[in-house]
C-alpha positions as CSV (number, residue, x, y, z in Angstrom):
1,M,-24.8,-26.1,69.3
2,S,-27.8,-26.5,71.5
3,S,-28.1,-25.4,75.1
4,A,-28.3,-29.1,76.0
5,G,-24.8,-29.5,74.5
6,V,-23.6,-26.6,76.6
7,D,-25.1,-28.2,79.7
8,E,-23.4,-31.5,79.0
9,R,-20.0,-29.9,78.5
10,A,-20.1,-27.4,81.4
11,P,-18.8,-29.8,84.0
12,L,-15.8,-30.7,81.8
13,F,-14.9,-27.0,81.3
14,D,-15.5,-26.3,85.0
15,A,-13.1,-29.1,85.9
16,L,-10.4,-27.7,83.5
17,G,-11.0,-24.2,84.9
18,D,-9.0,-24.9,88.1
19,P,-5.3,-24.3,87.7
20,N,-4.2,-27.3,89.7
21,R,-6.6,-29.7,87.8
22,L,-5.3,-28.2,84.6
23,R,-1.7,-28.9,85.8
24,I,-2.7,-32.5,86.6
25,V,-4.2,-33.0,83.1
26,T,-1.2,-31.4,81.5
27,R,1.2,-33.7,83.5
28,L,-0.8,-36.8,82.6
29,C,-0.9,-35.8,78.9
30,D,2.8,-35.0,78.8
31,G,4.2,-37.7,81.1
32,G,1.8,-40.5,80.9
33,P,0.2,-42.5,83.7
34,C,1.5,-41.9,87.3
35,S,0.6,-42.2,90.9
36,T,-0.8,-39.5,93.2
37,V,2.6,-39.3,94.9
38,Q,4.3,-38.8,91.6
39,L,1.8,-36.0,90.7
40,T,2.4,-34.2,94.0
41,Q,6.2,-34.1,93.3
42,V,5.6,-31.9,90.3
43,I,2.3,-30.1,91.3
44,P,2.3,-28.0,94.4
45,V,-0.6,-29.6,96.3
46,T,-0.9,-32.1,99.1
47,R,-1.7,-35.8,98.4
48,Q,-5.2,-35.2,99.9
49,A,-5.8,-32.2,97.6
50,A,-4.4,-34.1,94.6
51,T,-6.8,-37.0,95.3
52,K,-9.8,-34.6,95.5
53,H,-8.8,-33.0,92.2
54,L,-8.3,-36.5,90.6
55,L,-11.6,-37.8,91.8
56,L,-13.4,-34.7,90.3
57,L,-11.5,-35.3,87.0
58,E,-12.5,-38.9,87.1
59,A,-16.2,-37.9,87.7
60,V,-16.2,-35.9,84.4
61,G,-14.4,-38.7,82.5
62,L,-11.0,-37.0,82.1
63,V,-9.0,-39.6,84.0
64,T,-9.2,-43.2,85.1
65,S,-7.2,-45.1,87.6
66,D,-6.1,-48.7,88.3
67,R,-4.9,-50.0,91.6
68,K,-1.3,-51.1,91.7
69,G,-0.6,-52.3,95.2
70,R,-1.4,-49.5,97.6
71,E,-1.4,-46.8,95.0
72,R,-3.6,-45.8,92.2
73,I,-2.1,-45.1,88.8
74,W,-3.9,-42.3,87.0
75,R,-4.2,-42.0,83.3
76,I,-5.7,-39.4,81.0
77,Q,-8.8,-40.2,78.9
78,P,-8.3,-38.4,75.6
79,E,-11.9,-38.6,74.3
80,P,-13.3,-35.8,76.5
81,L,-10.4,-33.6,75.6
82,A,-11.0,-34.3,71.9
83,E,-14.7,-33.5,72.3
84,A,-13.8,-30.2,74.1
85,S,-11.4,-29.3,71.3
86,D,-14.1,-30.0,68.7
87,Y,-16.6,-27.9,70.7
88,L,-14.2,-25.0,70.9
89,S,-13.4,-25.3,67.2
90,A,-17.1,-25.1,66.3
91,L,-17.6,-22.2,68.6
92,S,-14.6,-20.4,67.1
93,K,-16.1,-20.9,63.6
94,R,-19.4,-19.4,64.8
95,W,-17.6,-16.3,66.0
96,D,-15.7,-16.1,62.8
97,R,-19.0,-16.1,60.8
98,A,-20.5,-13.5,63.2
99,I,-17.5,-11.2,62.7
100,D,-17.7,-11.7,58.9
101,R,-21.4,-10.6,59.0
102,L,-20.6,-7.6,61.2
103,R,-17.7,-6.6,58.8
104,A,-20.0,-6.9,55.8
105,F,-22.6,-4.8,57.5
106,V,-20.2,-2.1,58.5
107,E,-18.5,-2.0,55.2
108,E,-21.8,-2.0,53.2
109,P,-22.2,1.1,51.1
110,Q,-24.8,3.5,52.4
């Protein structure tokens, strides 16, 4: 994992760090595509706030939208979530190896 990889992924994790954006992503993952109005019925934010959150999620590639009449229908993009999951798995393995090295050092006979 290079620092460039961290820099590339930071905006995604930053976007997921907000509770309301995480609620939006969870809702879209669980319930499928929906409009901004439908999102605000289950997430305690105004339509304007939801739109701002959705536009930020769109900017980092987590959601896309299509116009349907006067509304936008939002849908999750699974690829960035899969990449984030892979990144966290690799990071977890690094920590596991570091803990194993520490354990071996501490348990090493003097």
